[in-house]
KELUMTOR-739209 format. One record per residue (C-alpha): residue in three letters; x, y, z. Coordinates in nm, 3 decimals. Last residue first. Layout:
# residues N
aa_east_north_up
Ala_X_Y_Z
...
This chain:
# residues 315
aa_east_north_up
Asp_4.601_0.467_-0.058
Thr_4.596_0.843_0.006
Arg_4.445_0.919_-0.335
Arg_4.178_0.652_-0.283
Arg_4.102_0.789_0.063
Arg_4.057_1.144_-0.071
Lys_3.827_1.022_-0.347
Lys_3.613_0.832_-0.097
Leu_3.603_1.133_0.138
Val_3.490_1.354_-0.151
Glu_3.206_1.110_-0.228
Glu_3.088_1.074_0.131
Thr_3.087_1.446_0.211
Trp_2.932_1.571_-0.113
Asn_2.635_1.341_-0.140
His_2.548_1.091_-0.411
Arg_2.194_0.966_-0.388
Pro_2.113_0.624_-0.250
Arg_1.916_0.388_-0.477
Gly_1.592_0.295_-0.314
Val_1.439_0.290_0.034
Arg_1.512_0.599_0.234
Arg_1.814_0.617_0.460
Val_1.778_0.633_0.837
Tyr_1.975_0.930_0.967
Ala_2.328_0.979_1.103
Asp_2.476_0.837_0.783
Thr_2.376_1.154_0.592
Met_2.576_1.368_0.834
Pro_2.898_1.189_0.744
Val_3.062_1.016_1.043
Leu_3.383_1.191_1.137
Thr_3.355_1.164_1.515
Gly_3.507_1.373_1.794
Glu_3.191_1.568_1.869
Thr_2.867_1.394_1.781
Arg_2.702_1.643_1.545
Ser_2.757_1.406_1.255
Phe_2.954_1.549_0.966
Ala_2.898_1.780_0.671
Ala_2.652_2.038_0.806
Lys_2.812_2.040_1.150
Lys_3.150_2.103_0.988
Leu_3.033_2.409_0.797
Glu_2.837_2.532_1.100
Val_3.153_2.557_1.313
Lys_3.095_2.403_1.657
His_3.309_2.101_1.570
Pro_3.620_2.313_1.531
Ser_3.750_2.336_1.172
Met_4.041_2.120_1.054
Leu_3.815_1.863_0.887
Val_3.614_2.134_0.710
Lys_3.926_2.306_0.574
Gln_4.062_1.972_0.451
Leu_3.730_1.901_0.281
Leu_3.747_2.242_0.111
Ala_4.097_2.168_-0.021
Ser_3.984_1.827_-0.149
Gln_3.685_1.983_-0.322
Ala_3.905_2.245_-0.490
Glu_4.153_1.980_-0.606
Glu_3.877_1.758_-0.746
Val_3.713_2.044_-0.933
Thr_4.041_2.157_-1.086
Ala_4.115_1.801_-1.198
Ser_3.765_1.777_-1.350
Leu_3.827_2.108_-1.531
Ala_4.103_1.943_-1.731
Arg_4.432_2.128_-1.709
Ala_4.554_2.369_-1.972
Gly_4.889_2.377_-2.152
Ala_4.709_2.483_-2.469
Leu_4.852_2.197_-2.673
Gln_4.791_1.960_-2.382
Arg_4.430_2.071_-2.364
Val_4.391_2.015_-2.739
Ala_4.543_1.667_-2.710
Glu_4.294_1.582_-2.434
Asn_4.009_1.704_-2.654
Ser_4.115_1.459_-2.922
Val_4.256_1.554_-3.263
Arg_4.096_1.333_-3.527
Thr_4.099_1.641_-3.755
Leu_3.748_1.644_-3.896
Phe_3.551_1.441_-3.639
Ala_3.763_1.605_-3.367
Pro_3.636_1.956_-3.438
Pro_3.872_2.209_-3.602
Val_4.167_2.355_-3.405
Lys_4.179_2.735_-3.431
Leu_4.365_2.776_-3.098
Val_4.096_3.007_-2.957
Ser_3.805_2.812_-3.107
Arg_3.951_2.475_-3.010
Leu_4.013_2.599_-2.657
Cys_3.656_2.724_-2.616
Arg_3.506_2.402_-2.754
Ala_3.731_2.191_-2.527
Gln_3.632_2.386_-2.214
Phe_3.263_2.350_-2.296
Gly_3.297_1.978_-2.357
His_3.495_1.920_-2.040
Leu_3.234_2.100_-1.831
Arg_2.951_1.907_-1.995
Arg_3.136_1.581_-1.936
Leu_3.183_1.677_-1.571
Asp_2.809_1.729_-1.531
Ala_2.735_1.387_-1.684
Lys_2.986_1.226_-1.448
Ser_2.803_1.379_-1.155
Arg_2.926_1.690_-0.977
Trp_2.909_1.722_-0.599
Ala_2.860_2.079_-0.483
Ser_3.069_2.322_-0.274
Ala_3.401_2.292_-0.456
Val_3.295_2.464_-0.778
Ala_3.209_2.784_-0.591
Tyr_3.297_2.976_-0.913
Arg_3.464_2.738_-1.160
Val_3.222_2.806_-1.445
Lys_3.258_3.184_-1.425
Ser_3.637_3.145_-1.400
Leu_3.631_2.967_-1.736
Val_3.535_3.289_-1.913
Leu_3.719_3.593_-1.779
Ser_4.039_3.462_-1.616
Glu_4.104_3.144_-1.814
Leu_3.996_3.277_-2.152
Val_4.196_3.597_-2.095
Gln_4.509_3.393_-2.020
Leu_4.446_3.170_-2.320
Lys_4.420_3.478_-2.541
Arg_4.746_3.617_-2.398
Ala_4.928_3.290_-2.468
Lys_4.783_3.288_-2.819
Ala_4.942_3.625_-2.891
Val_4.715_3.909_-3.001
Ala_4.791_4.043_-3.349
Ala_4.591_3.764_-3.512
Asn_4.264_3.902_-3.373
Lys_3.998_3.634_-3.418
Trp_3.981_3.539_-3.047
Leu_3.969_3.909_-2.954
Asn_3.681_3.979_-3.189
Arg_3.496_3.685_-3.035
Leu_3.511_3.845_-2.689
Ser_3.133_3.885_-2.648
Gln_3.094_3.520_-2.754
Phe_3.308_3.400_-2.464
Glu_3.114_3.610_-2.214
Ala_2.786_3.469_-2.346
Asn_2.935_3.118_-2.321
Ala_3.033_3.179_-1.959
Ala_2.683_3.300_-1.872
Gly_2.524_3.000_-2.045
Leu_2.765_2.759_-1.880
Arg_2.680_2.914_-1.545
Arg_2.306_2.883_-1.596
Ser_2.337_2.524_-1.719
Leu_2.546_2.433_-1.415
Glu_2.283_2.586_-1.187
Cys_2.013_2.383_-1.358
Gly_2.209_2.058_-1.320
Phe_2.305_2.108_-0.954
Lys_2.028_1.922_-0.774
Gly_1.897_2.009_-0.428
Asp_1.534_1.958_-0.532
Ala_1.431_2.302_-0.405
His_1.712_2.467_-0.594
Ile_1.967_2.721_-0.466
Thr_2.128_2.919_-0.747
Ala_2.473_3.069_-0.695
Gly_2.596_3.429_-0.717
Leu_2.561_3.503_-0.347
Tyr_2.203_3.369_-0.336
Leu_1.983_3.322_-0.643
Met_1.656_3.142_-0.573
Ser_1.490_2.823_-0.692
Asp_1.156_2.641_-0.709
Lys_0.972_2.937_-0.564
Ala_0.723_2.971_-0.278
Thr_0.522_3.293_-0.254
Ile_0.524_3.431_0.099
Asn_0.168_3.423_0.234
Gln_0.037_3.740_0.393
Gly_-0.051_3.730_0.764
Thr_0.086_4.071_0.863
Pro_0.390_3.912_1.033
Thr_0.470_3.746_0.697
Lys_0.349_3.394_0.629
Ile_0.531_3.070_0.547
Gly_0.365_2.775_0.374
Ile_0.409_2.403_0.441
Thr_0.488_2.177_0.146
Ala_0.825_2.032_0.247
Gly_1.115_1.840_0.091
Val_1.313_2.158_0.030
Arg_1.087_2.462_0.027
Val_1.237_2.779_-0.122
Leu_1.085_3.108_-0.002
His_1.203_3.444_-0.130
Val_1.200_3.783_0.044
Lys_1.272_4.068_-0.197
Gly_0.920_4.214_-0.191
Trp_0.923_4.178_0.186
His_1.194_4.445_0.218
Val_1.252_4.410_0.594
Gln_1.310_4.746_0.758
Leu_1.605_4.894_0.946
Gly_1.606_5.203_1.171
Tyr_1.798_5.026_1.446
Asp_1.502_4.966_1.680
Met_1.292_4.887_1.372
Gly_1.514_4.588_1.306
Arg_1.406_4.430_1.635
Gln_1.043_4.415_1.520
Glu_1.128_4.285_1.172
Leu_1.361_4.021_1.312
Glu_1.103_3.912_1.570
Ala_0.841_3.858_1.301
Leu_1.086_3.675_1.075
Tyr_1.205_3.448_1.358
Glu_0.848_3.364_1.459
Glu_0.761_3.277_1.099
Val_1.069_3.055_1.070
His_0.987_2.878_1.396
Arg_0.627_2.823_1.286
Gly_0.743_2.671_0.958
Leu_0.951_2.399_1.117
Arg_1.288_2.277_0.983
Gly_1.448_2.619_0.948
Ile_1.706_2.799_0.734
Leu_1.721_3.178_0.707
Leu_1.952_3.335_0.448
Thr_2.032_3.700_0.509
Asp_2.158_3.921_0.226
Asp_2.216_4.248_0.415
Ala_2.592_4.196_0.448
Phe_2.639_3.821_0.413
Leu_2.467_3.643_0.699
Val_2.360_3.279_0.715
Glu_2.085_3.199_0.965
Glu_1.985_2.888_1.154
Leu_1.685_2.706_1.298
Asn_1.723_2.331_1.344
Ser_2.084_2.394_1.451
Arg_2.013_2.232_1.792
Ala_2.068_2.570_1.967
His_1.833_2.733_1.716
Ala_1.565_2.475_1.793
Ala_1.610_2.546_2.165
Gln_1.572_2.917_2.093
Ala_1.252_2.846_1.900
Glu_1.105_2.646_2.189
Asp_1.211_2.905_2.450
Ser_1.044_3.180_2.249
Leu_1.255_3.418_2.045
Gly_1.371_3.758_2.174
Gly_1.733_3.652_2.235
Ile_1.758_3.526_1.878
Thr_1.648_3.865_1.747
Asp_1.886_4.055_1.974
Ala_2.179_3.842_1.852
Ile_2.064_3.893_1.490
Leu_2.055_4.271_1.539
Val_2.396_4.277_1.709
Thr_2.558_4.094_1.418
Met_2.368_4.308_1.165
Val_2.485_4.630_1.334
Ile_2.848_4.516_1.339
Gly_2.833_4.420_0.971
Phe_2.687_4.762_0.893
Leu_2.981_4.924_1.070
Phe_3.226_4.728_0.856
Pro_3.021_4.801_0.542
Ser_3.051_5.176_0.616
Leu_3.419_5.185_0.719
Pro_3.553_5.103_0.373
Cys_3.391_5.420_0.229
Gly_3.394_5.403_-0.152
Gln_3.019_5.445_-0.180
Ser_2.860_5.562_0.144
Ile_2.620_5.295_0.267
Gly_2.252_5.376_0.274
Ala_2.039_5.654_0.416
Arg_1.999_6.032_0.419
Gln_2.212_6.121_0.118
Thr_2.152_6.484_0.021
Arg_2.184_6.569_-0.347
Glu_2.438_6.784_-0.523
Gln_2.345_6.883_-0.875
Ser_2.433_6.648_-1.157
Leu_2.770_6.627_-1.325
Cys_2.816_6.582_-1.700
Gly_3.099_6.384_-1.860
Asp_2.868_6.120_-2.008
Asp_2.698_6.066_-1.672
Glu_2.833_6.178_-1.337
Val_2.603_6.159_-1.034
Val_2.660_6.379_-0.729
Phe_2.658_6.305_-0.356
Val_2.595_6.472_-0.022
Arg_2.640_6.357_0.338
Gly_2.553_6.612_0.608
Val_2.643_6.389_0.901
Tyr_2.783_6.045_0.821
Ile_3.152_6.111_0.878
Glu_3.073_6.322_1.188
Lys_2.926_6.015_1.355
Ile_3.260_5.837_1.338
Ala_3.431_6.123_1.520
Ala_3.154_6.135_1.783
Leu_3.184_5.761_1.840
Met_3.561_5.794_1.888
C-alpha cells in the first residue's frame, strides 16, 4: 500500500494554462498535488504525528503546562495556531517544532509567523534569537483575532467585504429582467453570507447588531427599490417582511444556541468545552466565573450571555 501511494508522487509534472495557452511541463518536487484528495489527507496525518513528536520532546515543565491547557495548539492544515500563557513555553515549543519538522522535510516559514499578545507585554523569540514582531491583530481561517478581544474591527472588515461584493453586483440589482426572488437569493448567498460567517463564535453587542440590521436593510431597500424610511415612512421591519427575510439578530441567536448545544453535548476533554466552562468535570460553571473578577463593570462574555438567552427561551 505504501509503495502504491509513493508511486502517485514520483515524477510529478504540471502545466499552467493562461488565456488558452499551455506552458511547458515542469517538475513538481514539493507541495500538495492540486485536485488530489489524498494529498491533504496525508498532510493531515503528517501534521498530527509531527505535533505529537513535538509535544513528546518538550521539557517536563512545558509538557505539564500542555496537560493543563496552558500551552495548546490549533491545527488546520499548515495553519497552526499556538496558544500559551508563558513566553518561555511558547519559545520552547517553536524551537522543538522546527527541529522535529526537519525530520519530515518541513520548515517553519518565519516570515509568516505572527505574534498577538493578549493582556501581556512579553516578547517571543525565534530559535535563532530574533524577536517576532508583535501585531495588534492577525487573520486566521477567515476571521481576525485582536489583542483586545473585541469584535468591532472584525465586524467592520466583514461589512466592508460584503458591501464591496454588493457593489460589484449593482448591474444585477438594476436588471429588470431578473426576478426579485432570484435577486434576493443571490443577496443571501453571496453578500449576507460574508457577514454571517462564524457568527456564532463571538458575542455581539447591541451596537453591533444595529450595524448588522442597518446593512441588511440598506441592501434589501436597494434590491426591492424601496426609498429610505425618512421619505417613505416604511420601516426596516416592513422591508424585511416584504422580502420574506429574517432579521440577522435572529440568525445570530439561533447559531449561538446551536453552538452552545454542541458545546454542552461534547465530552469534557474537548477543548471547545474546556474553553467555555470550568475544567471541573461534571459542572457547567462558565470559565470566567472560575477566576477572580477585576474591579469595575464586568465585560460581556459568550458563555454567560448565551446561557442567559437560552434560559429565558426555556422559561
